[in-house]
Steps between C-alpha positions, in 0.01 A plus 500: 500500500397714202231378267740492204740281699219260584406472133864443407529219756192335355639521146834353606327219683288409198775538240709255699250229415417609145662293227518552126135396461185528705562175687604546862651228715411529867560247773193294585324591823499241777194653669231239578237758404622495138316178416142488366469881493460495877687830510184669370312386812420757768734336754804468272545826304798612704683830528534558124123551479359849561131546577312796348172413671535781754486762222212343307279795593713729283423562128592192299721470193645233276798297620772486234767231501745343257847380408747575218262723304197268533237664719146437621237682702222381729206679659430551868374143528799338328328427166717553191444820301787507252810318379774691313801355317774653283416507129793388286599528136817337365606419858470865602249647742276738307215566741246333727234237444215505753206271570186585696153365557186688394607849611401846385818698427371821661699624800198513733403143412850362561530679836161364607593144400829516692312600816258206488534169681310310229557575134265248336552529123756780541758262650651173382651193660361232731148575623360332809129420452394290798586209726279249680271204457320455171159364417137590547408654833860568606506876435560573868835323474625729222778745588629798301765771535432741783697808594877540481634417846871549424707673236867580478816411310806280531813716507269793410517371143259208443129556586303271730124507573289271715120467493267340750280221361147574622164329465316641201184598688659567842815709472591463869553123466849408378665175397852597389708744297608554140837669441628658177873554442657630178856538373701521177793269425705487178231675297211284624217631719397251769188516715473263796162427662510316834170379646518402866192331654564626853379825652712799595524592872270805458206307355173552693349164407695213348354188341664202336461433132265212430656171398579484128501876444618626162652824370360682198734737315525697179797620298475830314773589251591852378287638219667829407847519351670834458838562341698815572789555261810700590485792555184355652241591239198275475521255212251547211317178587551483876274210595629223274870480573517247780408154617570306816613157610347380824474200728302420814642249749395383842669349803286255694555345842837326488498509119748657257415785265246385242391684188129552443438391142378762254411277205139376522559269200738286702297286745805437716540872561140614492488693825395829341194591302549647155618864528246763396561855385280782626376792291780713645764252381587341835553126506316321780619152593275342765713262706299197601449442870803368686472273801598658832614294797391630838764700692756468216580811287492484122716722278434606140761675286440704185807564282457758225751610235426786260661516156443663163308305239799511267727344764555126493367295788771483763603214724232344722387699799711422809371256757497661842550341838425646838870494588613673179248782543590533869865551403438727200291758690734503801245379752765371738657790698843342442452500122714722277176638349344589835521877453249566779745416782770693311294820511421440868871475576572823312230692687537334839720766658283784372182335627657433839566872544169637369132424541320352199227750409357305205235231529731289287859491619728734306732219396209324330392818322850562364551133418174478304576819303852391408398144412238644263749744344761227452273231356203679340580862418850432365497344152776428250557759229500364141858578416840340543638168384336177608780407741533855629358614833221730389399818685172541685221753462222573745141475381168583659267239649447246222133460587437855375713469188876527477671832436877518497651759733847560360558795732471274804844355433683829446 
């Protein structure tokens, strides 16, 4: 099947489930792995997950993902680099509004940051600090992030990264894993962190967490705001046009989603220290230590919405469940959004007749390229009536700065 036909099939499949607004109604999955974010575990990712670990020795780059004109980028280690949303004026799209952490805008700096596993102050989102026993003389029971042991994507669209949790002073001793998974839904960027206190099969030495271990985390919010007006010229005052709404929630053992309070003045919700702003403008919110039960994973969810300062505060951020996310990203192979199996079906005959010469199967290469074109590189043009289907234009990688390519559609 020709590439253009494959793209057409994908468009028809998605338009079938697209209503007048951004809301999409999809049948709930009956998979037992959908509960408690178990589908992020190493034994339950299924056929919609594609591993990129085998090509980790190749030069790294940012991973771009998005939905309906809202895009984000993460570095080689899954940490968030940028969040981009349409900029509107009088209900019309007039450009792009972007948010970053403390990043130098030079090309060489951005390329270097995208190729790193750890971004420190150049990335934002949930930051894992340590896990283990606390108190004097218990340093040997402190564990930190080790190397990335797995990276890939669900449906070649949503990035997934998994770190080993290693002893701080002995990197060959492991106690579990920490997974990062990011996606965009209805204009909100979500980052899911899943901490599992059980070792991966490839661990050389595995030890149990001491009784009463706690997790220490930080939350870093974007510090730089840039506005690009149509025809994508930088606004006169580019770093003061945006603000963000955010929420951090966690899912404990057998417990529903609970919001981590952000108001230190309210004793009933005082689970965070007072946010502090660094000299670069980033907001650091140290999340107080959370109790971890042995052998039971804990999940934290960051929800981030970017808007212009002049825009009124929208409705509350959506409350996510493991099942709703599982359905939205098409994790179940039988889901209507499971584009991974669709591409495999399209390329099955061709692969059965030829040898795969790439380290990464050709169907995954094509699938990843087309998913990126459809959901990141294609943005709505600022013309047409509000209820009119607006045309698309291709832009360059948003992490380098957007430039409209009108010739690409001719």
